[in-house]
C-alpha positions in Angstrom: 0.0 0.0 0.0 1.6 3.3 -1.1 1.9 6.1 1.4 -0.2 9.2 1.0 1.8 11.9 -0.8 2.6 15.0 1.3 0.5 18.1 0.7 2.2 21.1 -0.8 1.2 22.8 2.5 3.1 20.2 4.6 6.0 22.6 4.8 5.6 25.0 7.7 4.9 28.5 6.4 6.6 31.7 7.6 4.5 33.7 10.0 2.6 36.5 8.4 3.2 40.1 9.6 0.6 42.3 11.2 -2.2 43.9 9.1 -3.5 46.4 11.7 -6.5 44.3 12.4 -6.7 45.4 16.1 -5.3 48.9 16.1 -6.5 50.8 19.1 -8.1 47.7 20.7 -7.5 46.6 24.3 -7.2 42.8 24.5 -7.1 40.5 27.5 -5.7 36.9 27.1 -5.9 34.3 29.8 -3.4 31.5 30.2 -0.9 33.5 28.1 2.4 32.6 29.8 4.8 30.3 28.1 4.9 29.1 24.5 1.4 27.9 23.7 -1.6 29.3 22.0 -2.2 32.0 24.7 1.3 33.5 24.2 0.9 33.4 20.5 -2.4 35.1 20.7 -1.1 37.9 22.9 1.8 38.4 20.5 -0.5 38.4 17.5 -2.8 41.0 19.1 0.3 43.2 19.6 1.4 42.6 16.0 -2.1 43.7 14.9 -1.8 47.0 16.8 -3.5 46.2 20.1 -2.6 46.9 23.7 -2.6 43.7 25.7 -3.1 42.4 29.2 -1.8 38.8 29.7 -2.9 36.7 32.6 -1.8 33.4 34.0 -1.6 31.4 37.3 2.2 31.0 37.0 3.6 34.3 38.3 7.2 33.7 37.2 6.3 32.6 33.7 3.9 35.5 33.4 6.7 37.9 34.3 9.0 36.4 31.7 6.2 36.6 29.1 5.7 40.3 29.8 9.4 40.9 29.5 9.5 39.0 26.2 6.6 40.8 24.7 7.7 44.2 26.0 11.1 43.7 24.5 9.6 43.1 21.0 6.7 45.7 21.3 8.2 48.5 23.3 5.8 51.2 22.0 2.7 49.3 23.0 1.3 48.5 26.4 1.8 45.0 27.8 0.1 44.7 31.2 -0.3 41.6 33.3 -2.4 40.1 36.1 -1.8 36.9 38.0 -5.0 34.9 38.1 -6.2 31.5 39.2 -9.1 30.9 36.8 -10.6 28.4 39.2 -11.5 31.3 41.5 -14.5 33.5 40.8 -13.0 36.2 43.0 -9.7 36.3 41.0 -11.4 36.1 37.6 -13.7 39.1 38.6 -10.6 40.9 39.8 -8.8 40.2 36.5 -11.6 41.9 34.5 -11.7 44.8 36.8 -7.9 45.2 36.8 -7.7 44.9 33.0 -10.3 47.6 32.5 -8.3 49.8 34.9 -4.8 49.1 33.5 -5.8 49.3 29.8 -8.4 52.0 30.2 -11.1 49.7 28.9 -11.6 46.2 27.5 -12.5 45.5 23.9 -11.6 41.9 23.5 -11.4 38.9 25.9 -9.7 35.7 24.7 -10.6 32.7 27.0 -7.6 30.5 26.4 -7.3 28.7 29.8 -7.6 24.9 29.6 -6.2 21.7 31.1 -5.9 18.3 29.4 -4.3 14.9 30.0 -4.8 11.3 29.0 -6.9 9.1 31.3 -9.3 6.3 30.3 -12.8 6.7 31.7 -12.6 3.4 33.7 -9.4 4.7 35.5 -10.5 8.4 35.9 -11.0 9.7 39.4 -13.5 12.3 40.4 -10.7 14.8 41.0 -9.3 14.3 37.5 -12.7 14.8 35.9 -13.5 17.8 38.1 -10.1 19.5 37.6 -10.3 19.4 33.8 -13.9 20.5 33.7 -13.2 23.4 36.2 -10.1 24.8 34.4 -11.4 24.2 30.9 -15.1 24.9 31.0 -16.0 26.6 34.3 -13.2 29.1 34.0 -14.5 30.1 30.5 -17.9 30.6 32.1 -16.5 32.7 35.0 -14.5 35.0 32.6 -17.4 35.2 30.2 -19.8 36.2 33.0 -17.4 38.8 34.3 -16.7 40.3 30.9 -20.4 40.4 30.0 -21.2 42.3 33.1 -18.4 44.7 32.2 -19.6 45.1 28.6 -23.2 45.5 29.7 -22.3 48.4 32.0 -20.1 49.9 29.4 -22.8 49.7 26.7 -25.2 51.4 29.1 -22.8 54.3 29.6 -21.8 54.4 25.9 -24.0 52.7 23.4 -21.2 52.9 20.8 -19.1 50.6 23.0 -18.7 47.1 21.5 -17.0 44.0 22.9 -15.8 40.7 21.6 -15.1 37.4 23.4 -13.2 34.6 21.6 -13.1 31.2 23.3 -10.6 28.4 22.7 -12.4 25.1 22.1 -11.1 22.0 20.4 -12.1 19.6 17.6 -12.4 17.1 20.5 -15.7 18.8 21.3 -16.9 17.0 18.1 -14.6 14.0 17.7 -13.9 11.0 19.8 -10.4 10.2 21.1 -9.3 7.7 23.7 -8.3 9.0 27.1 -9.9 12.4 26.4 -13.4 12.1 27.8 -13.0 14.8 30.4 -11.3 17.2 28.0 -13.7 16.5 25.2 -16.7 17.0 27.5 -15.2 20.3 28.7 -14.5 21.6 25.2 -18.0 20.6 24.0 -19.3 22.6 26.9 -17.2 25.6 25.8 -18.9 25.3 22.3 -22.4 25.2 23.9 -21.5 28.1 26.2 -20.3 30.1 23.2 -23.5 29.6 21.3 -25.9 30.3 24.1 -24.0 33.3 25.6 -23.7 34.8 22.2 -27.5 35.1 21.9 -27.6 36.9 25.2 -24.5 39.0 24.5 -26.1 40.5 21.4 -28.3 42.6 23.7 -25.1 44.5 24.7 -23.6 44.7 21.2 -21.1 41.9 22.1 -20.0 39.1 19.8 -18.9 35.7 21.1 -17.2 33.1 18.9 -14.8 30.2 19.4 -12.0 28.6 17.6 -11.7 24.8 17.5 -8.1 23.7 16.7 -7.3 20.1 15.8 -3.7 20.0 16.8 -1.2 22.8 17.4 2.1 21.4 18.7 4.0 23.3 21.4 6.1 22.3 24.5 3.2 22.5 27.0 1.2 20.0 24.9 4.1 17.7 24.8 4.1 17.5 28.7 0.6 16.0 28.8 0.5 14.0 25.5 2.9 11.4 24.2 5.1 12.1 21.2 3.7 9.0 19.5 0.2 10.2 19.7 1.1 13.7 18.6 2.9 12.3 15.6 -0.1 10.1 14.7 -2.6 13.0 15.0 -0.3 15.3 12.9 0.0 12.6 10.3 -3.8 12.3 10.0 -4.1 16.0 9.0 -4.5 16.6 5.3 -1.3 18.8 5.4 0.6 16.0 7.2 1.6 18.4 10.0 0.3 20.0 13.2 -0.7 23.7 13.1 1.8 26.3 14.3 0.5 28.2 17.3 0.6 31.5 15.3 -1.8 30.0 12.8 -4.3 29.5 15.6 -3.6 33.0 16.9 -4.1 34.6 13.5 -7.7 33.2 13.3 -8.4 34.4 16.8 -7.2 37.9 15.8 -9.6 37.8 12.8 -12.5 36.9 15.0 -11.6 39.7 17.4 -11.4 42.2 14.6 -13.9 44.3 12.9 -13.7 42.0 9.8 -16.2 39.7 11.6 -18.9 42.1 12.9 -21.8 39.9 11.8 -20.4 36.7 13.1 -21.4 35.5 16.5 -22.3 32.2 18.2 -20.0 30.3 15.8 -17.3 27.7 16.4 -14.6 28.0 13.7 -12.7 24.8 13.1 -9.0 25.3 12.6 -8.1 21.9 11.1 -6.8 20.4 7.9 -8.0 16.9 8.9 -9.6 14.9 6.0 -13.4 14.5 6.1 
C-alpha cells in the first residue's frame, strides 16, 4: 500500500506580519504565559496593533512573558495580572484590573484549559472535576465577568462594542481515547459560546470560538505522548500540526472588525480529512 503523498502545504509557512486588524483595541488573554496558543495570541494581538493584558496562574512565567513581549513591542502597552481561573473572585478581579490598566476592554480571549490522557474506567472524580473546572468553568467565569463589564459599558456608551473569543477543540466534536474529560469540557465551551452569544447580542457583544485540531507546542508535549502527537499530525491533510501562530491569527480575525456579523459560531482550525 503506497503512502499518501505529502500536501504542498506540509512545509511550515513563515509567520505573516501584522495587518492592523486590532489597532487601538484593548485585548485580554488568559493563560498566556509560556509558549502555547495563549502567548501566540497575545503576540498576534500586539502585531495587529492592540494593547494587551496577559494573565496566568504562574507568576514567574507570566513575568517572563511580559518581558519578552515588551522587548519586542516596546511602544505598546503590555500589562499583566496573576489569576487562578478556578477562583471566581480572582477572575472578577482580572476583568476589573484589565479595565483599569488598559483603560477599557474591547476583547477577551478565553484560552485557559487543562488536558491529559486518562481512560474513563481509571479516571478519578478529582481528575474529571479539575479538567472541567479549568477548561469549562473558567470560561464561564470569565465570560460572565466580561459580559457584566460590557453590559455596563454599553449602558454608559451605546457605541461601545465588545468581543469574546473562546478556545475550544475539535475534540468537542470528535472521539479520542483518554480524552473524555477534556472533550466534554470543550463541547461545553462550544455550547456556552452559542448560548451566551445570543444573550450578549443585547449588549452589542460578539462571542465566537476557535476549534483547533492540533497545534504542537512544548506544553502540549508535557501531557501527550510524542507517538500520539505524531499520529494526530500525520492524520491531518497537510501532514503536520498547526503552528500556534496559525491559531492565533484566526483568533485575531474573530476579534477584529472584519467579523462584525459573526457570533455564536465555532470555527474549526483543522486540515483533517473528512
